[in-house]
PALUM-18836 format. One record per residue (C-alpha): residue number from 1; residue in one letter; z negated, y, x negated. Coordinates in steps of 0.5 Angstrom, whole numbers, plus 2048, in hexadecimal, padded with zeros to 3 digits. Each point is the difference from the previous one (the first is absolute). Layout:
N
<NUM; "a"; <Z; Y; X>>,
...
This chain:
81
<1; "m"; <801; 839; 84C>>,
<2; "t"; <7FE; 7FF; 808>>,
<3; "p"; <7F8; 7FF; 801>>,
<4; "d"; <7FE; 7FA; 804>>,
<5; "h"; <7FC; 800; 806>>,
<6; "i"; <7FF; 808; 801>>,
<7; "n"; <7FE; 803; 806>>,
<8; "c"; <804; 807; 802>>,
<9; "i"; <7F9; 803; 801>>,
<10; "d"; <800; 800; 7F9>>,
<11; "c"; <807; 804; 7FF>>,
<12; "i"; <801; 807; 7FF>>,
<13; "h"; <806; 7FF; 804>>,
<14; "f"; <7FC; 7FE; 806>>,
<15; "d"; <7FF; 805; 805>>,
<16; "l"; <7FA; 7FF; 806>>,
<17; "r"; <801; 808; 802>>,
<18; "t"; <807; 800; 803>>,
<19; "a"; <7FF; 7FB; 806>>,
<20; "p"; <7F8; 801; 801>>,
<21; "a"; <800; 7FB; 806>>,
<22; "m"; <803; 7FB; 7FC>>,
<23; "a"; <7FC; 801; 7FA>>,
<24; "k"; <7F9; 7FF; 805>>,
<25; "q"; <803; 7F9; 801>>,
<26; "g"; <801; 7FF; 7F9>>,
<27; "y"; <808; 802; 7FF>>,
<28; "g"; <803; 805; 7FC>>,
<29; "v"; <807; 803; 7FD>>,
<30; "c"; <803; 7FE; 7F9>>,
<31; "g"; <803; 806; 7FD>>,
<32; "k"; <805; 7FC; 7FD>>,
<33; "d"; <802; 7FD; 806>>,
<34; "g"; <805; 805; 803>>,
<35; "r"; <801; 7FC; 807>>,
<36; "s"; <7FC; 804; 806>>,
<37; "g"; <7FB; 7FC; 805>>,
<38; "r"; <7FE; 7FB; 7FA>>,
<39; "y"; <7F9; 7FF; 7FF>>,
<40; "e"; <7FD; 7FC; 7FB>>,
<41; "s"; <7F9; 7FC; 800>>,
<42; "a"; <7FB; 804; 7FB>>,
<43; "t"; <7FD; 7F9; 7FE>>,
<44; "f"; <805; 7FB; 801>>,
<45; "s"; <801; 7FC; 7F9>>,
<46; "r"; <807; 801; 7FD>>,
<47; "t"; <804; 801; 7FA>>,
<48; "c"; <804; 807; 800>>,
<49; "r"; <805; 802; 7FA>>,
<50; "m"; <7FE; 807; 802>>,
<51; "f"; <7F9; 800; 800>>,
<52; "e"; <7FC; 805; 7FC>>,
<53; "a"; <7F9; 800; 7FF>>,
<54; "e"; <7FC; 806; 804>>,
<55; "p"; <7FA; 802; 7FC>>,
<56; "t"; <7FA; 7FC; 802>>,
<57; "e"; <7FC; 805; 803>>,
<58; "n"; <805; 802; 805>>,
<59; "s"; <801; 7F9; 801>>,
<60; "q"; <7F9; 7FF; 802>>,
<61; "k"; <800; 806; 804>>,
<62; "r"; <806; 7FD; 804>>,
<63; "r"; <7FC; 7F9; 801>>,
<64; "v"; <7F9; 803; 802>>,
<65; "w"; <804; 804; 805>>,
<66; "l"; <804; 7FA; 803>>,
<67; "e"; <7FA; 7FC; 800>>,
<68; "a"; <7FC; 806; 804>>,
<69; "e"; <806; 800; 805>>,
<70; "r"; <800; 7F8; 801>>,
<71; "q"; <7F8; 800; 801>>,
<72; "r"; <802; 806; 806>>,
<73; "f"; <805; 7FC; 803>>,
<74; "e"; <7FB; 7FA; 800>>,
<75; "e"; <7FB; 804; 803>>,
<76; "k"; <804; 803; 805>>,
<77; "i"; <803; 7F9; 803>>,
<78; "m"; <7F9; 7FD; 7FF>>,
<79; "g"; <7FD; 805; 805>>,
<80; "a"; <805; 7FF; 805>>,
<81; "a"; <7FF; 7F9; 800>>,
């Protein structure tokens, strides 16, 4: 059964460490997608037949890190204005 409306950030196959610059922008790599140079949004709501839930504590750590990166980015661009 394919879960409806998942986020890649909550999946064990999702990797934010492979491409750190992309991860800071909210994108990561799916370990089940064999294509190179393809990044998935961490938080875009989608369906995926390969989804396997990450333990909640790991998923939460990812979300906290991603939010901190978003805030750093906003502070940087607002300071430049």
